[in-house]
C-alpha positions in Angstrom: 115.8 101.0 123.8 117.8 99.8 120.8 119.3 96.4 120.0 123.0 96.2 119.3 122.6 93.1 117.1 123.1 93.7 113.4 121.0 91.9 110.9 122.6 88.5 110.1 122.7 87.0 106.6 119.9 84.7 107.6 117.8 87.7 108.8 118.4 89.6 105.5 117.4 86.5 103.5 114.2 86.1 105.5 113.4 89.8 104.9 114.2 89.7 101.2 112.1 86.5 100.7 109.2 88.1 102.4 109.5 91.4 100.5 109.9 89.5 97.2 106.7 87.6 97.7 104.6 90.8 97.3 102.1 91.2 94.4 103.1 93.4 91.5 101.7 94.4 88.1 102.3 91.5 85.7 104.5 89.9 88.4 107.3 92.3 87.4 108.8 92.4 90.9 110.3 95.9 90.6 112.2 96.1 93.8 115.6 95.8 95.3 116.6 95.7 99.0 119.9 96.8 100.6 121.0 96.7 104.2 122.0 100.0 105.7 125.7 100.6 106.4 125.2 99.6 110.1 123.1 96.6 109.1 120.4 97.8 111.5 118.0 98.6 108.8 117.0 98.0 105.2 116.7 100.3 102.2 114.0 99.7 99.6 114.8 100.7 96.0 112.8 100.8 92.8 114.2 98.6 90.1 113.2 100.7 87.1 114.6 98.1 84.7 111.5 96.1 85.6 108.9 98.9 84.9 105.9 98.3 82.7 105.8 101.6 80.8 102.8 101.2 78.5 100.5 100.1 81.3 102.1 102.3 83.9 103.7 105.4 82.4 103.7 107.4 85.6 105.1 104.6 87.8 102.0 104.4 90.0 101.7 100.6 89.8 105.5 100.3 90.3 105.3 102.2 93.6 102.2 100.4 94.7 104.1 97.1 94.2 107.0 98.4 96.2 104.6 99.5 98.9 103.3 95.9 99.1 106.8 94.6 99.4 107.5 97.2 102.1 104.5 95.9 104.2 105.8 92.3 103.9 109.2 93.5 105.2 107.4 95.1 108.2 105.6 91.7 108.9 108.9 89.8 108.5 110.7 92.3 110.9 108.1 91.5 113.5 108.8 87.8 112.9 112.5 88.6 113.8 111.4 90.4 117.0 112.2 93.8 115.6 110.1 97.0 115.3 110.0 98.5 111.8 110.1 102.3 111.7 109.4 103.3 108.1 110.6 106.5 106.5 109.2 107.2 103.0 111.5 109.2 100.7 111.0 111.0 97.4 113.1 108.7 95.2 114.8 110.5 92.4 117.4 109.4 89.9 120.4 107.3 90.9 120.8 105.2 94.0 118.2 107.1 96.2 115.9 104.6 98.0 112.2 105.2 98.1 111.9 104.0 101.7 114.2 103.0 104.6 113.2 100.7 107.5 114.9 101.2 110.8 115.0 97.8 112.5 117.3 98.7 115.4 114.6 98.5 118.1 113.0 95.4 119.5 109.3 94.7 118.8 107.2 96.8 121.1 104.0 94.8 121.1 103.1 91.2 120.0 101.2 91.0 116.8 101.1 94.7 115.9 98.8 94.0 112.9 96.2 92.2 115.0 96.8 88.8 113.6 99.9 86.7 112.7 100.2 87.7 109.1 103.6 86.1 108.4 102.4 82.6 107.3 99.9 84.3 104.9 102.8 85.9 103.0 103.6 82.5 101.4 99.9 81.6 100.9 98.8 84.8 99.3 98.3 84.4 95.5 96.1 86.1 92.9 93.1 83.9 92.2 91.8 84.4 88.7 89.2 81.7 89.3 85.4 82.0 89.8 84.4 82.7 93.4 81.3 81.5 95.1 78.2 83.7 95.8 78.9 83.7 99.5 79.1 87.2 100.9 82.1 88.3 103.0 80.8 88.7 106.5 80.2 92.3 107.6 82.6 91.9 110.6 85.4 90.8 108.3 84.7 93.7 105.9 85.0 96.1 108.9 88.3 94.5 109.8 89.6 94.9 106.3 88.5 98.5 106.1 90.3 99.2 109.4 93.5 97.5 108.2 93.5 99.9 105.2 92.7 102.9 107.3 95.7 102.1 109.5 97.8 102.7 106.4 96.0 106.0 105.7 94.1 104.5 102.7 90.3 104.1 102.4 88.9 100.7 101.4 85.3 100.7 100.2 83.3 97.6 99.5 81.0 98.6 96.6 77.3 98.2 96.6 75.6 96.7 93.5 75.4 99.9 91.4 79.0 100.6 92.1 80.1 97.1 91.2 78.3 97.2 87.9 79.8 100.7 87.1 83.3 99.5 87.9 82.8 96.3 85.9 81.6 98.3 82.9 84.7 100.6 83.2 87.0 97.6 83.5 85.5 96.0 80.4 85.9 99.2 78.5 89.5 99.5 79.5 90.2 95.9 78.7 88.8 96.4 75.2 90.9 99.6 74.7 94.0 97.8 75.9 93.3 95.0 73.4 93.0 97.5 70.6 96.3 99.2 71.5 99.1 97.4 69.8 101.8 98.6 72.2 99.8 97.8 75.4 98.8 94.4 74.0 102.3 93.5 73.1 103.6 94.6 76.5 101.0 92.5 78.3 101.9 89.4 76.2 105.6 89.9 77.0 104.9 89.1 80.6 103.2 85.8 79.8 105.6 82.9 80.6 105.4 79.7 78.6 108.5 78.2 80.1 109.7 78.1 83.7 110.9 81.6 84.8 111.4 83.8 87.8 108.9 86.5 86.9 105.8 87.1 84.8 102.6 85.2 84.6 102.8 81.4 84.0 100.0 79.7 82.0 99.0 77.9 85.1 98.2 81.2 86.9 95.9 82.6 84.1 92.9 81.0 85.7 89.6 81.0 83.8 87.5 83.5 81.8 83.9 84.3 82.5 81.7 82.4 80.0 79.0 85.0 80.6 81.4 87.9 80.1 80.4 89.6 83.4 83.8 89.7 85.1 86.5 91.1 82.7 89.7 89.2 83.6 92.9 90.5 81.9 93.7 88.8 78.6 97.3 87.9 79.1 97.1 85.5 76.2 96.0 88.1 73.7 92.9 89.0 71.8 91.9 86.6 70.4 93.8 84.4 72.9 96.8 82.4 71.7 96.4 80.0 74.6 93.0 79.0 75.7 91.7 79.4 79.3 88.7 77.5 80.5 85.3 79.1 80.2 83.6 79.0 83.6 80.6 80.6 85.3 81.8 83.4 87.6 79.9 84.8 90.6 76.7 86.6 89.7 77.8 89.8 91.3 81.5 90.0 92.2 82.4 91.6 95.5 84.7 94.5 94.6 86.5 97.0 96.7 88.3 100.2 95.8 91.4 101.6 97.5 91.5 105.3 97.4 93.7 108.2 98.7 93.1 111.9 99.1 96.1 112.9 97.0 98.0 111.2 94.2 101.8 111.3 94.7 104.5 108.7 95.2 104.0 108.5 99.0 100.3 107.8 98.4 101.2 105.0 96.0 103.5 103.5 98.5 100.9 103.7 101.2 98.4 102.1 98.9 100.7 99.2 98.3 101.1 98.7 102.1 97.3 98.9 102.6 96.7 96.4 99.7 99.1 93.8 101.2 97.9 94.3 104.7 94.3 93.8 103.6 95.2 90.9 101.3 97.2 89.1 104.0 94.4 89.5 106.5 91.9 88.3 104.0 94.1 85.2 103.4 94.2 84.5 107.1 90.4 84.4 107.0 90.2 82.1 104.0 89.4 84.8 101.4 90.8 84.9 97.9 91.5 88.0 95.9 92.8 89.4 92.6 93.4 92.9 91.3 91.3 94.3 88.4 93.9 96.8 87.2 92.8 97.7 83.7 90.6 100.7 84.4 93.3 102.5 86.5 95.8 102.2 83.6 93.8 104.7 81.4 93.4 108.2 82.7 89.7 108.8 81.8 88.5 105.4 83.0 90.5 105.8 86.2 88.8 109.2 86.8 85.4 107.6 86.2 86.1 104.9 88.8 85.6 107.3 91.6 82.1 107.8 93.1 81.3 111.5 92.9 79.2 111.1 96.1 82.5 110.4 98.0 84.0 113.7 97.1 87.6 114.2 96.0 89.5 111.0 95.9 92.0 109.1 93.8 91.2 105.4 93.1 94.4 103.5 93.1 93.2 99.9 92.9 90.2 97.7 92.4 90.3 94.5 94.4 88.0 91.5 93.7 87.5 89.4 96.9 85.5 86.3 97.7 85.5 82.7 98.7 86.8 80.2 96.1 89.8 78.2 95.0 93.3 79.5 95.8 95.4 81.0 93.0 98.4 79.3 91.6 101.8 80.5 92.9 103.7 82.8 90.5 107.5 82.5 90.2 109.8 84.7 92.2 113.2 86.2 91.6 116.0 84.6 93.6 117.0 86.3 96.8 120.5 87.0 95.2 118.8 89.1 92.5 116.8 91.4 94.9 119.1 91.6 97.9 122.0 94.0 97.2 125.2 94.3 99.2 125.4 96.7 102.2 125.4 100.4 101.5 128.6 100.8 103.6 
């Protein structure tokens, strides 16, 4: 059964606002949305003018970000009482979208994601603050793993030896980024000292670990041009990896959907999170992120989770900048 009602302007704005609230590398927000010609669906496009080429030369992080926006669109579609059928495409040059959502059918079941995730879209922020030493309950870990699995992605909460290995690789990658003039300059370009609609504002930088255990990204440079407070971080961070069996554009889009699904569910349950992205930006450290005991796998992201203060909201592009006119 299909609905004859086309998406209204208000519907499209709600969808675009939800999609635009997704996480992205350096808060670059590399997406654009366009209603289909019949206004019963939405195209999702990559905005390559907002790429971060030094850190993300293959576009992996760009498509992970778009995947996160795509999941928010699915959640918002449910809010509108519509079922979202997603078709992933191999986006090439020109105007080809990387995904299309068919929103012509009414929602089939209430709360298709197991919880009402829509309010969490506005509450989800990266927290670069210290977390407490309270463990995430095993039942919640299982729910987060299942949420990722439903998007064909594997979430693994690391044991102590895995956490220490990943922290060492992240520290190594952070040092290599700091020593690379091009990468360092690109990172600083996304730091925002004045009000803006993208990038990382000073208020969102959080703190740095005074004991140098948790390697937060140095947006302010090395040595930092703007000081962040030195605080004691958790003794052993709770880290999770998101992995896929293959490593193409569709896998990156699925990873982004899994990331946002996990993050929104974590937010519903009072967890905070941030991405430790440095080690996936360098090919050899990314390769060493995988646990050989797990067999062939591609680590797409490292997520730090825990209980602690919420992150500061990062700015967002206006709806008018990300919502394009109809394709018709």
